[in-house]
Residue, then its C-alpha position, 0 to 999 in steps of 0.5 A: x879742097x885737095x886732089x889727087x887722081x891715079x894718073x897723076x901718080x902713073x895710073x891709067x885709072x880714073x879714080x880721084x881723091x879729094x879732101x881738105x888736108x894733105x893727110x886725108x887725101x894721101x890716106x884715100x889715095x893709099x886705101x884705093x891703090x890698096x882696093x884697086x891696085x892691090x898695093x901694099x904696105x911695102x909698095x908705098x916708098x918713102x920715094x912714092x909717098x914723096x911722088x903722090x905730096x908732089x902730085x897733089x893740086x889745089x883746088 
């Protein structure tokens, strides 16, 4: 199981995404970012994606 938390991305938020694959966990994180943190596709830069990938933990 792969996990990533908003806190791992520097946010003051308790959200944690869990999924079987890296792609799924990143998709859940992106959906949460859009819904809760009002992020847009323009906010999802390649650098932010790299940061997210580096923050994924194996559970």
